[in-house]
N, C-alpha and C positions, 0 to 999 in steps of 0.2 A: 452513631451506628458503627459497629465493629466490622471492619472490612474482612473479606475472605482473603486467604493467602494461597497462591498457587505457585509451584516451583517448576522451573524449567532449566535446561542447560543454556539455551539461547533465547532471548527475547529480541525480536526485530521490530523497530518502530518505523512504520511506513511501508506501504504495499505497492510502490511503483516498481519500475524495472529493476532498480538496484536491490530493493528489499526482497522482491520475489526471487531474484537470482541467488542472493545470499541464503534465502530459505531453502532453495533447491540443493545447494551445496551442503548446508547443515543437515537437512533431512536425509540426504543420501549418505552422510557420514554417521547416521544413526544417532544423532543428537536430538534430544527432546526439545523441539523448537516451536515457538509461538510467534506469529506475526500479528501485530496490532495495526489496524488501519482505521482512521476515523471516518472516512467517507466511502470512497470507491476503490476496490482493489484494482490495481493497474495504474493509478495515478493519472497525471496529466496526459500520458500517452493515449489513454482511452478516448480522448477528445479529438484525436487526429484521424481524419478520414482515411488518408492514404500515406503509408510509409514505404518509400521506394529505395532507401539507402541502407536498410538493415540486411546484412548478408544472409543468403539462403533463400531469399524470396524474389526471384527474378521478375515475377509479375507484380510485385508489390503486395502489401497486406494492409489491413486496417489496424490502427492502434488498438482498438477494442479486441479485435481477433487475436492479435499477437499477445496481448496481456492475458487474454483468456487461456491461451496455451501455457503461459508461464504459471498461471494460477493452478491449472489442472496438474501440471508437472510437480509443483510443490506439494499439492495434496496427495499425489501418488506416493511421495516419499514420507508421508505421515506428518507433514507440517500442519499445525493447528492455526486457525484464524479467529480473531476477535475483532468485530467492528465496534470500536469504542474510541473515545478520546483520551489521550494520556494527559494527566493533570500535573505530573511532576516526576522527577527521577532522583534517586540517590545512588551515586556511582563511585564514591570514594572508598568503599569497602570491597572485600573480595566477593561477597555476595551483593549483587546490585539489586535495586528495587525500582520497579516501574509502577507508578501509581495511577490507577484509574478511579472513577467515582465509586465503584463497588468493590474493587479487588486490587490487592497489591501482588504484583508478579515478581517473584524472586528469581534471579538468574545468575549463572556464572559469567555469562557474556551478554552484553547489550550492543546491538548494531543500530546506529542512528541512520535511517534512510528516509528522513522526513521530507526530502525534496524542497521545493520552493514554489512560489507562485509569481507569475508576471505582474508587474506593477500596472494598475489600471488607471484610466483617465478620471474616472468618477463622473463622467458625463451622463446626461439623461439617456436612458434606453440601452446603456452599455450591457447590462446584465441579460438582456433579451437576445443578444446575438453572439455570445461568447462561443469560442471554439468552432463547432461544426455549423454555425449559423451565420458566419461571415466575418467574425473577428478572430484573427489568428496571431500566434506569437512565434512561429517557427517557419522561416522561409524554406529551409531545407526540407522540412516535412511536407509543406503544403504548396510548394511552387508549381508542381506539375498540374495540380487541380485547378490552377488559375491560368492555364494556357489560353492565350487570346483574349484575356479579360483586362479590365481596368482596375487597378489596385491603388489604395491609399496607404502610405506608410506614415506613421506618426513617430517623430523623433529625428534627431540629427547627429547622434553620436556615432561612433565607429560601427556598432552593430546595426543601427538603422540604415546608414548609408551603404555599407557593404552588403547587407542583406537586400536592400532595395535594388542595388545593381545586379545582384544575383537574380532577382525576380524579373528583371528586364529580359532575361533569356527566355522567359515563358510568356509573360504578359505583354499585351500591346502597349499599355501605358502604365507607368508608375508615378503617381502624384505624391509628393512629400510635403507634409505639414511641418513647418519649422517655426519654433517659438521666436527665433531671433530675427534681427533686421536682415535685409537682402544681402546675400553673399556670406553671412556669418553662420557657421555650423560648429558643433561640438566634436566633430570627427577630425582625424588627422588630415593634413593638407593634401596628401596624395589622393586619398579617397575623395576628398572634396572636389579636387580638380577633375577627376575622372567622372564623378557624378554630374557635375555641371556641364560636362562635355557630352554626356550620354543623351542621344536624341530621344530616347524613350522616357526620360525622366523630366518631370515638371515640378516646380517648387512654388508653394504658397507660403509666403513669409509672414512673420508676426502673428501666427495663428495657433490656437488650441482647439480641441474638440469641444463643441457645445452640446451636440446631440447625435445619437445614432438612430436612424429611422429605416423602416421597412415593414413588410408584412410577416411572412414566414422566414424570410432571409434578409440580411442587410441589403439595402438598396441605395442608401444615401447617408453621407456623413455631413453634418452641418458644422462648419468651422467658424470660429469667432476671431476677428482681428483684435488683438489685445490693445492696440493703440486707438483704433477708431470705433470699436464696438460693432463693426459691420458683420453681419451673418452671411456666410458664404456656403450655399448648398453645393455639395460635390457628389454627383452620381457615381457610384462605384459598385463593383461586384464583390469585393472583399477589402478588409482593412487589416493591416498588420501593425501591432503596437510594439515598439522597441523603445520603451521609456524606463527600462530597468527591470530588475528581478528581485524578489524579496524571499530570502531563505526562511524556511519554517524552523527556526531555531530558538523560539521563545522559551521553551522548557529547558534549554541547555544554557541559558544566559547565566553568567557568573559561575558556571560549572565547567564547561568544556571551553578550550581555547578556540577563539574565532577571530576573524579579521574585522576591520571596521564596518563593512557592510553586513556582517553577521554570518558569513560562511564558516563552517567548521574547518579547522586546520588539522591535517593528517600528514603522515609520511606515506611512502609508497606502499606500505603494508596496510594502509587504511587505519593505522593506530592513532588514537587521539592522545591527549595528555593523561588519561587514566588507563591503567592496566586493565585489559579485558573489555575495553570500550572502543568500538570501531565505528567509522562513518563511511558511507558509500553513496554515490550518486550526486544529484544536483545540490544537495545540502553542503557538499564539500567546496572548498576553494579550489577551483580547477579551471583549465583552459577551455574545454569544450563540454557543453551540456547536451547530450544526445542519448537516445535509448542505448546505442551501442557502447558508449563510454560508461553509462550506468551499469550495464551488464558486466563490463570488465571490473568496475569497482566492487560490485556485489560478489563476483566470483572470488576476488582477493579477500574481501572481508569474511566471506563464509569459510574459506580455507584457513585464514588466519584465526578465526574463532575456534575451529577444530584443533589447530596446533596449540593455541593458548590453553584450552581445556585439558588436552593431553599432557602438556608440560606442567600444568598446575597439579594434576593428579600424580605425576611422576615425582614432582618436587616434594609433595607432602607424604606420599605413601612409600617412597623409596629413599630419596636423598636425605630428608630431614628426620627420619625415624630415629628414636633414641634407644632402641633395644640393643644396638651394637655400634661400634665406631664405623664411620664411613669414609670412603675415599672417592672423590668425583674427578674423573679425568675429562677435561674439556678440550676437544680437539677438532681439527678441520680436516676432513678426509682428503682434500685436494692439496694440503700442505705437506711437503716431504718431511719437514722437521717434526710435525705432529705424528706422522707415520713411523718415524724412527723410535719414538718413545713407546709406541703401542705394545711391542713385545715385552717391555719391562712391566707395563701395567698389567698385561695378561698373566705374566709370571707371578706377580704379587697376588693377583686374583686367585690363581690356582694354589699358591703356597699358603694363603691365609683364609681359604674357604671356610666359612662357618665362624670366623673370628672377626673378619673385616668385610663390610659390604662395599664392593667396588662397582661403581656406576660409570659407564663410558657415555659421554654426551657429544655427539657430532653437531657442531654449531654451524655447519656449512649452510643450511637452509634457514635456520632459526637460532637466534641468540637469546631466546626467552629465558631459559634456565641459567645461562651465563649471567644475564642481567640480574636475575634474582639473587645470585651468589656474589654479585659485585665484581665479576670478572670481565675485563674488557679485551683480553687478548688470548690467543691460543698458540702453543699448548699451555695449559694451566692445570694445576692440581689443587684441589680443595680438600682439606681434612675436616671431617665433621665429628664432633664428640658431644654426646648427650643432646642431640638434636640442635646443636649450635655450630656455627663455623668456628673452627679452631685456628686454622692457618691456611694462607693461600700462597702457593708456589707458582711463580711465572717464569723461572729460569733455573737451569742447572738441575733438572730432574734426573736423578740417577738411582740405581737399585740400592746402593748403600744408604743414601739419604732417606729413602723410603723405608728401608728396614729399620733404621734408627728411629724414624718417626713412629713407626708402628710398634716398636718395642717400648717406647715411652708413652704411647697413646693407650 
């Protein structure tokens, strides 16, 4: 079956907080933008009953309600949505391809915002109580809803123990299921000491989850002692799993740079190892995974996408045109030395108007065009002839040298 082909300026893969924010920025910039989400627009945040730490909502808000606002705002700016699964990507050319079952979407920019998923125990009944039915993955998000309750935490790494201690500020009791022998944990020693001394924390050692049980909501977690096989029923109001997180990066394997656990590696501009490909949100290798940090990532990625497309168009339509010789002045507006040369460049532009195309590129906010020209410092001057780079000057720019250059060019 021959696939349809649709063309966009930007294709965003993933419809969580990061992807939706990037979509808002791209849509507002008048870029033809498509967001592809395989299941539920809003991502994991939609499963959070109450979010109290997102700025601007002093009374709190539901994850579903917040993501619905994001969705509406993106649609307001003309962003298109497709609910389908991405089967593959081709990102090494200037035109990127995002492949689905029926359609190939071509784009100038791709933003990976595929997020991740918490690692599950695989125990019986687990799928019946995920997210809003008793099993949670974010203490910061759901702590307040567990005020005065009994909570089970599964795991003993830094996240499990530190989040468990945070939960004691709200819950009456926090029980921790630890795989290891008595007194042994995977967290740092300071957190371990504080947790063992916390009167609200109890520990059940050498255990894993055997089963989750309840009617409409989680009521009991049955633990299994890995040494004796004993089953230990633990009545609880909620259970928090902190046994790891799995990034949704399968489609980018062997294409985009990622760390050992599979998170995508970016710089502060959300750029990956491919030009025109950005990553945002929980799919990135980052310190904190929250809605607020995902929004920040998405904003940067959306802005960076706009800049990349604008620079690409300038590069092809103005700088590398072959109808006349070109001169590109790369400067930094905050650098006094760069400003010294500016009158010389502007005089050349006036004297050779119609004979030489002069382009001034301020690299203060973005070095994209400089990178394309192979220039690493400013001020620099690049001579273009017949659509190709002729010479790069990085020092001693003067009017006589430029006149000689233009006379021979």
